[in-house]
C-alpha positions in Angstrom: 94.7 -33.6 101.0 93.9 -30.2 98.4 96.4 -27.1 98.6 94.9 -24.6 100.3 93.7 -21.5 98.4 94.6 -17.5 98.8 93.4 -14.7 96.9 94.3 -12.4 94.5 96.0 -10.0 96.7 98.4 -12.7 98.3 99.4 -13.8 94.5 99.8 -10.5 93.3 102.2 -9.8 96.6 104.7 -12.5 95.2 108.1 -10.4 94.4 110.1 -10.4 91.9 113.6 -9.1 91.6 115.3 -8.8 87.5 117.7 -6.9 86.3 120.9 -7.8 87.8 124.8 -6.3 87.4 127.8 -6.6 89.3 130.0 -3.8 90.5 134.1 -3.9 90.2 134.0 -4.1 94.5 131.1 -7.3 93.6 127.9 -5.8 95.1 125.0 -6.7 93.1 122.8 -4.4 92.2 119.0 -5.3 90.6 115.2 -3.8 90.7 113.1 -5.3 93.3 109.2 -4.6 93.4 108.9 -5.0 97.2 107.2 -1.8 97.8 105.1 -2.4 94.7 106.9 -1.0 91.6 110.8 -2.0 91.0 113.0 -0.4 92.5 117.1 -0.1 92.5 118.6 -2.5 95.8 121.6 -4.1 96.3 123.6 -6.9 98.1 126.9 -8.1 98.8 126.4 -11.9 99.2 123.9 -14.2 98.3 121.2 -14.4 100.5 122.1 -11.4 103.0 119.5 -8.8 103.5 119.3 -6.4 100.4 119.5 -2.8 100.6 117.2 -0.3 99.1 118.6 2.9 97.4 115.1 4.6 95.7 112.2 5.3 96.9 109.7 6.0 94.2 106.5 5.4 93.6 106.9 4.9 89.8 108.9 2.3 88.6 112.6 2.1 88.4 113.2 0.5 84.6 117.0 -0.6 84.6 120.1 -0.2 86.7 123.6 0.2 85.9 127.0 0.4 87.4 129.5 2.8 86.8 132.9 0.4 85.3 135.0 3.4 87.5 133.1 4.4 90.6 130.6 3.6 92.8 127.3 5.2 91.0 124.6 4.3 89.1 122.6 5.0 86.4 118.9 4.0 86.7 116.1 5.1 84.0 112.8 6.0 85.1 109.4 7.1 83.7 106.2 8.5 85.1 102.6 6.6 85.1 103.4 4.3 82.3 104.3 6.9 79.6 107.4 5.7 78.6 109.2 8.8 78.6 111.9 7.3 80.6 114.4 9.9 82.0 118.4 8.8 82.9 119.4 9.7 86.5 122.7 8.8 88.6 122.7 7.4 92.0 125.0 7.1 94.6 123.9 4.5 96.3 126.2 5.0 100.2 125.3 9.2 100.1 121.5 8.4 98.6 121.7 11.8 96.6 120.3 11.3 92.9 121.0 13.4 90.4 119.0 13.5 87.1 120.7 13.4 84.0 118.4 14.0 81.3 114.7 16.9 82.6 112.9 16.1 79.5 109.2 14.4 80.5 107.9 14.9 76.9 110.8 12.5 75.4 112.1 9.2 75.4 115.7 8.1 76.7 117.3 5.2 75.8 120.2 3.9 77.4 123.3 3.4 75.7 125.7 2.2 78.1 128.7 4.0 80.3 132.2 4.8 78.7 134.9 1.9 80.1 136.2 5.6 81.8 133.3 6.1 83.7 133.0 9.9 81.8 130.4 9.8 79.6 127.6 8.3 78.8 125.4 7.6 75.9 122.1 7.4 74.8 119.2 7.6 72.3 116.1 10.2 72.3 113.9 11.6 70.6 113.7 15.5 72.1 114.4 16.7 68.6 111.3 15.1 66.7 109.2 13.0 68.6 109.1 10.6 65.6 112.6 9.8 65.4 115.6 8.9 67.9 119.3 10.7 67.9 122.2 9.9 69.5 123.2 11.4 72.1 126.9 11.8 74.1 127.1 13.5 77.7 129.7 13.7 80.7 128.6 12.1 84.1 128.9 15.4 85.4 126.4 17.4 82.9 122.7 17.4 82.5 119.7 18.7 81.2 120.5 20.4 77.4 124.1 19.6 77.8 124.1 16.5 76.3 125.8 16.4 72.2 123.8 15.5 69.9 126.6 13.4 67.6 123.5 11.7 65.2 120.8 13.3 63.3 118.4 9.8 63.2 115.6 8.9 61.2 114.3 5.9 62.6 114.0 3.4 65.1 117.6 3.9 66.6 118.9 3.0 69.8 122.6 1.9 71.8 124.1 -1.7 71.9 127.4 0.2 74.0 130.8 1.9 73.4 133.4 0.3 71.4 136.9 -1.1 74.2 138.4 2.5 73.1 135.6 4.2 73.8 136.1 6.0 70.3 132.7 4.3 69.1 129.4 4.0 69.8 126.9 0.3 68.2 123.8 1.8 66.8 121.1 -0.4 66.5 117.9 0.5 63.7 114.7 -0.9 63.3 113.2 -0.6 60.2 110.1 -3.7 61.3 110.1 -6.1 63.7 112.2 -8.5 61.7 114.5 -6.2 59.5 117.3 -4.5 61.3 120.5 -2.9 60.7 123.6 -2.5 62.8 126.3 0.4 62.0 129.6 1.7 63.7 129.3 5.3 65.2 132.7 7.6 65.2 131.9 9.8 67.9 134.2 12.2 67.3 133.5 12.6 63.9 130.2 11.7 62.9 130.8 9.4 60.4 128.5 6.5 60.5 129.7 3.3 59.2 127.5 0.5 57.7 127.8 -2.4 59.1 125.1 -4.7 57.6 124.1 -4.1 54.4 121.4 -6.6 52.8 118.6 -7.3 50.8 116.7 -10.1 52.1 115.0 -8.9 55.8 117.0 -9.5 58.3 117.2 -9.6 62.2 120.5 -8.3 63.7 120.4 -8.2 67.4 121.5 -8.7 70.7 124.9 -6.9 69.6 128.0 -6.7 71.2 131.3 -5.7 70.3 134.4 -8.3 70.2 137.0 -6.9 72.7 139.2 -5.5 70.5 136.7 -3.6 68.6 137.5 -5.4 65.0 134.7 -7.3 64.7 130.9 -7.4 66.3 129.1 -10.1 67.8 124.9 -10.7 66.9 121.9 -12.8 66.5 121.1 -13.4 63.0 118.6 -14.7 60.7 120.6 -13.2 57.7 121.1 -16.7 55.8 118.6 -19.0 58.0 115.4 -19.0 59.3 115.9 -18.8 63.1 119.0 -16.3 65.0 122.6 -17.6 64.6 125.4 -16.3 66.6 127.8 -14.7 63.8 130.8 -11.9 63.8 130.5 -9.2 61.4 134.2 -8.0 60.8 134.8 -4.6 61.1 137.9 -4.0 58.8 141.0 -5.8 57.4 143.1 -7.7 59.5 147.1 -6.7 59.7 147.2 -9.7 57.7 144.9 -8.6 54.6 143.1 -11.7 55.2 139.9 -11.0 52.8 137.3 -12.6 55.2 137.7 -9.8 57.4 136.5 -7.1 55.4 134.0 -4.8 56.7 130.4 -6.7 56.9 131.7 -9.6 56.2 130.0 -12.7 58.8 131.1 -15.9 59.7 129.0 -18.7 62.3 129.8 -19.0 65.3 126.7 -21.3 66.8 123.5 -22.5 65.3 120.6 -22.9 67.0 120.2 -26.0 65.5 116.4 -24.8 64.4 116.4 -22.7 67.7 117.2 -19.2 68.2 119.7 -18.1 69.4 118.3 -14.8 71.1 121.4 -13.5 73.1 125.0 -12.6 73.2 126.9 -11.1 76.1 131.6 -10.5 75.9 133.6 -9.7 78.5 135.9 -7.3 76.8 138.6 -7.9 79.1 138.3 -12.0 79.1 137.4 -13.1 76.4 134.5 -15.0 78.1 131.8 -15.0 76.4 127.8 -15.8 77.3 125.1 -17.1 74.7 121.4 -18.4 75.0 119.3 -20.9 72.8 115.5 -20.3 73.1 114.0 -24.3 72.8 110.4 -23.9 72.8 110.6 -21.7 75.1 112.9 -22.8 77.6 116.7 -21.0 78.4 119.4 -22.8 77.4 122.2 -21.1 78.1 126.1 -22.1 77.0 129.4 -19.4 78.7 132.2 -20.4 77.5 135.3 -18.1 76.1 136.6 -17.9 72.6 139.6 -19.6 71.4 139.0 -18.0 67.7 137.5 -14.8 66.6 134.5 -17.3 65.4 134.9 -20.2 68.1 133.4 -20.3 70.7 134.8 -23.4 74.0 132.3 -24.0 76.3 132.9 -24.5 80.2 130.3 -26.6 82.6 126.9 -26.3 81.3 125.1 -23.8 84.1 123.3 -25.7 86.3 120.1 -23.6 86.3 116.3 -25.0 86.7 113.4 -25.5 84.2 113.6 -21.9 82.9 113.5 -19.0 80.7 116.8 -16.8 82.0 118.1 -13.5 80.7 119.8 -10.5 81.1 123.4 -12.2 82.2 126.0 -9.3 83.5 129.6 -10.6 84.2 131.4 -10.0 87.4 135.0 -8.2 88.0 137.1 -10.6 86.1 134.4 -12.5 84.5 134.6 -15.3 87.0 130.9 -15.0 87.7 127.7 -14.2 85.9 124.4 -12.5 87.3 121.5 -13.8 85.6 117.4 -13.1 85.8 115.6 -16.6 86.3 111.7 -17.3 86.3 109.9 -20.8 85.8 106.3 -22.1 85.9 106.7 -22.2 89.3 110.0 -20.2 90.5 109.2 -16.7 91.3 111.4 -14.1 89.6 115.4 -13.5 91.2 118.9 -12.9 90.4 121.5 -15.9 90.3 124.7 -16.0 90.3 126.9 -18.2 88.5 130.3 -19.3 88.5 131.6 -19.5 84.9 133.9 -22.6 84.9 132.2 -24.9 86.8 128.6 -24.1 86.6 127.8 -23.9 89.8 125.1 -21.8 90.2 123.4 -19.7 93.3 120.3 -17.6 93.9 120.8 -14.8 95.3 118.2 -12.6 95.5 114.9 -14.4 97.8 111.9 -12.1 96.7 109.3 -13.5 98.7 106.3 -15.5 97.7 103.9 -14.0 99.8 104.1 -17.1 102.1 102.4 -19.6 99.4 103.8 -23.0 99.4 106.3 -23.3 96.3 105.3 -26.1 95.6 101.3 -25.3 95.0 103.0 -23.8 91.8 102.0 -25.6 88.5 104.3 -26.6 85.6 102.3 -26.2 82.1 102.5 -29.3 80.1 104.0 -28.6 76.2 101.0 -29.2 74.0 100.8 -29.0 69.6 97.4 -28.9 68.5 96.6 -28.9 64.8 94.6 -26.1 63.2 92.8 -25.7 59.7 96.0 -26.0 57.6 97.4 -28.7 59.2 99.7 -27.2 60.9 101.1 -28.5 64.5 100.6 -24.5 66.8 102.7 -24.8 70.0 101.0 -24.0 73.4 101.3 -24.5 77.1 98.5 -26.2 79.0 97.9 -26.1 82.5 95.4 -27.8 84.8 94.3 -27.4 88.3 95.3 -30.3 90.7 92.1 -31.1 91.3 90.4 -31.0 88.1 87.7 -33.3 87.8 86.5 -34.3 83.9 84.2 -32.4 82.1 84.2 -30.0 84.6 87.0 -27.5 84.6 86.8 -23.9 83.5 90.0 -22.3 81.1 91.7 -19.3 80.4 92.9 -19.1 77.1 95.4 -16.9 77.3 96.6 -15.0 74.3 100.3 -13.1 74.3 100.7 -9.8 72.7 103.2 -8.5 70.3 102.2 -10.2 67.7 106.2 -10.8 67.6 106.1 -12.2 71.5 105.8 -15.6 72.6 104.2 -16.7 75.6 107.3 -18.8 77.7 107.3 -20.9 81.0 108.1 -17.7 83.3 106.4 -17.0 86.7 102.7 -15.8 86.3 101.4 -15.1 89.8 97.9 -15.0 88.3 98.2 -17.6 86.3 98.9 -19.4 89.3 95.7 -17.8 91.2 93.2 -19.1 88.5 95.0 -22.9 89.2 94.7 -23.0 92.5 90.6 -21.5 92.7 90.0 -24.6 89.9 90.9 -22.4 86.5 92.6 -24.6 83.7 95.0 -21.7 81.7 95.6 -22.2 77.9 98.4 -19.8 76.2 99.0 -20.5 72.6 101.9 -19.5 70.4 99.6 -18.9 67.8 101.3 -18.0 63.4 102.7 -15.0 64.0 104.5 -15.4 67.3 108.2 -15.6 67.5 110.9 -18.3 68.6 110.0 -20.7 66.4 111.5 -18.5 62.6 111.0 -16.1 60.4 108.6 -17.8 57.9 106.0 -18.6 61.1 106.6 -15.5 62.6 105.2 -14.0 58.8 102.5 -16.3 59.0 99.6 -13.2 59.9 100.7 -10.1 58.3 98.4 -8.0 57.0 95.9 -9.8 54.6 96.9 -13.2 56.5 96.0 -11.5 60.2 92.4 -13.7 60.8 94.2 -16.4 59.4 95.8 -16.2 63.7 92.3 -15.9 65.1 91.6 -19.2 63.0 94.4 -20.5 65.1 92.5 -19.6 68.5 89.2 -21.5 67.2 91.3 -24.5 66.6 93.0 -24.0 70.3 89.3 -24.5 71.5 88.0 -27.2 69.2 91.0 -29.1 71.0 90.0 -28.1 74.7 86.6 -29.4 73.8 87.7 -32.5 73.1 90.4 -32.4 76.4 88.7 -34.7 79.2 88.4 -32.1 82.1 87.4 -28.8 80.5 84.1 -27.8 80.3 83.0 -26.9 77.0 80.4 -23.9 78.1 83.3 -21.9 80.3 86.0 -21.0 78.2 87.2 -17.6 78.7 89.2 -15.3 76.2 92.0 -13.1 78.1 94.9 -10.6 76.5 96.7 -7.6 76.4 98.0 -5.5 73.7 97.7 -7.1 70.5 96.4 -10.2 72.6 93.5 -7.5 73.8 93.1 -7.3 70.1 92.5 -11.1 69.6 90.3 -11.4 72.0 88.2 -9.2 70.7 88.5 -11.1 67.2 87.9 -14.3 68.8 84.7 -13.1 70.6 82.9 -11.4 66.8 84.4 -14.7 64.5 83.8 -16.8 66.7 80.5 -15.5 69.5 79.6 -19.0 69.9 82.6 -20.7 71.7 83.2 -18.2 74.6 81.9 -17.8 78.4 83.6 -14.4 78.6 86.4 -11.7 77.7 88.8 -9.9 78.8 90.8 -6.6 76.8 93.8 -5.4 78.1 94.7 -2.7 76.1 93.7 -3.8 73.7 93.3 -3.0 69.6 89.7 -2.5 69.1 90.4 -0.3 64.8 93.4 -1.0 63.5 93.0 2.8 62.5 92.4 4.5 64.9 95.3 2.9 66.6 97.5 3.7 64.1 95.9 7.3 63.7 96.9 7.8 67.4 99.9 5.4 68.4 102.9 7.5 69.3 104.3 8.9 66.4 107.4 6.9 67.1 105.9 3.5 66.4 103.5 3.9 63.6 106.2 3.2 60.8 107.3 -0.1 62.9 103.5 -0.9 63.5 102.5 -0.1 59.8 105.4 -2.7 58.8 103.2 -5.6 60.4 99.6 -4.9 60.4 99.1 -2.8 56.7 99.3 1.1 56.2 96.9 3.6 56.6 98.1 4.5 53.2 97.6 1.4 51.1 95.5 -1.2 53.3 92.7 1.2 54.9 89.9 -0.7 53.6 91.4 -3.9 54.8 92.6 -2.9 58.4 88.7 -1.4 58.7 87.7 -5.3 57.4 89.8 -6.9 60.6 89.0 -3.9 63.2 86.5 -5.7 65.9 85.0 -2.3 66.5 83.2 -3.0 63.1 82.0 -6.1 63.7 81.4 -5.5 67.8 77.6 -6.7 67.0 78.4 -9.9 66.6 79.9 -10.4 70.2 77.6 -13.0 72.8 79.4 -13.1 75.8 79.8 -10.6 78.7 83.5 -8.7 78.5 85.2 -6.5 80.4 88.3 -3.5 79.5 90.6 -2.7 81.1 93.2 0.6 80.2 95.7 2.8 81.1 94.7 6.5 80.2 98.3 7.2 79.6 99.0 4.5 77.3 101.4 5.9 74.4 101.1 2.5 72.5 97.4 1.7 71.7 95.9 4.9 73.1 92.2 4.9 75.7 90.0 5.4 72.8 90.7 2.0 71.8 88.9 0.5 75.2 86.7 3.5 75.5 84.9 2.9 71.8 84.8 -1.1 71.9 83.3 -0.5 75.6 80.8 1.8 74.2 79.4 -0.2 71.6 79.4 -3.6 73.3 77.5 -2.2 76.0 74.7 -1.7 74.2 73.8 -5.9 73.9 76.2 -7.6 76.2 77.2 -7.4 79.8 80.2 -4.8 79.6 82.4 -3.6 82.0 85.5 -1.0 81.8 88.2 0.1 84.2 90.9 3.1 83.6 93.6 3.7 85.7 94.2 7.6 85.5 97.6 6.4 86.8 99.2 3.4 84.0 100.0 3.2 80.4 100.5 -0.1 78.7 99.6 -2.2 81.2 99.7 -2.0 85.5 102.6 -1.4 87.0 101.5 0.1 90.3 100.8 -3.1 93.1 97.4 -1.1 94.2 96.7 -0.6 90.4 96.7 -4.8 90.1 94.9 -5.6 93.2 92.2 -3.5 92.3 92.4 -4.8 88.4 92.8 -8.0 88.5 90.2 -8.3 92.3 88.0 -7.1 89.5 88.7 -9.6 86.8 88.2 -12.4 89.2 84.7 -10.7 90.1 83.7 -10.5 87.0 84.8 -14.4 86.5 82.8 -15.2 89.7 79.7 -13.7 87.9 80.2 -14.9 84.2 81.9 -18.2 84.2 
């Protein structure tokens, strides 16, 4: 008996719950998209009927309980413009106070002080191209925030020190080049914690329980991220190993990234995760020495991608977001010492039986230089020999990674007879920094060659119809689609470009001022590499496209401006069937349910016509 089929709208109504955090009284707050966009909800026990607290058409981007009062911080932008504003919510009275009220500026949440009296955030309100650090009283609004540090780059905050005297400041110079600083809030003095010469990441930083160190995931002395401890000064015994900036290894990823760490200051408990071929392996334990973690029982999580862990009161429990290829995104709660895990939220699957969802196969295929490229390959249950169309779905970034998380659109395609191939071509994160740099600047097109090698591998697979292979991708993945269509035009039955880059020159000229320097570090600079950037831009090879093309974009996109879609669609339409769909109330992607339904219904119609 074959599985029943469901239309795309049904799949797009599969819900998700994520970003959960415990209040001191044990209430769990989280974001859930039951209304069509993520809003703030809460519940007091697993499986209980949740209570909704915000009712906006726009997406809520995070939620965070005050440590001392029954109130919440949350963030929200408008129309996908990513200019997040900050708000305080009294969930019992239903009263919302807008803290920032500066819609032309971005605000990055930096956390509550431990006494709940102040908040911190980074913002580009002074200069659009850089981020400064602000501190604001919980009762203050608008321009009452105090500027405590003027930045000159891409700054974000990682929380207050245990005594609330300092803030942990993270600066990204490029995707794989970071620095950390401790900022004295009263004096403005900035202490550099990570002086280094070779390129290094310092991500997911966390204060040590007594404030004398910082725990961080770093690759300063390795190809992959390790959990290390950064000392912040000599201890009482004058230990020279405790000098500021000295690092010691706490946990090695054994060839994989330790990609996140959370520390509970009150109990010495800690959790960290490893990314093993895209899947999450979680360790929860406690510090028995500054550089030693004794693990508790392994948490009983499904085969999944998990993150956003937040310890509850007394750190006896931890909330975590769990998603898997066959498990839609929900909030789970882990018993820290026993590892027992319970699903708290029950975001609906729109009546689609979970057993119809398809688990991918992890494969590795050879490419032009003998390297093996990892990918996830999913095939329909009833795939027939030689007659299955394939969607090659290419992730963005490029310093991103396709992981086995739940994707409703992918499950729709599988339910309707398509196979889906998701490669992690060179340049992807998750496989070490050497792999991530294999596509930098002049090596850009090597990653496109990895896509060509994927199609050659698919040609040899017994279920695949080689004449019905589609390229689909978003953001940088959209560039990859356009490049694959121009470089290897004979391989494709169709292409779907979602918020993609058509010209690196016009993209870099028009992207948000705060992003340009970071993106030039990856792609090359307008000043030094303009000729090369022109040479690899799909817009300059558009005459090579032979397959029908569908271009989708958001008019408010601050990352890849909508002009990228407009120019490639105008040029391509002169010689291949081309469809364009632009949403006036969206940015870099589609956050509103009605828009997602319209977008993916149109994609389905496009594929039905051409594939």
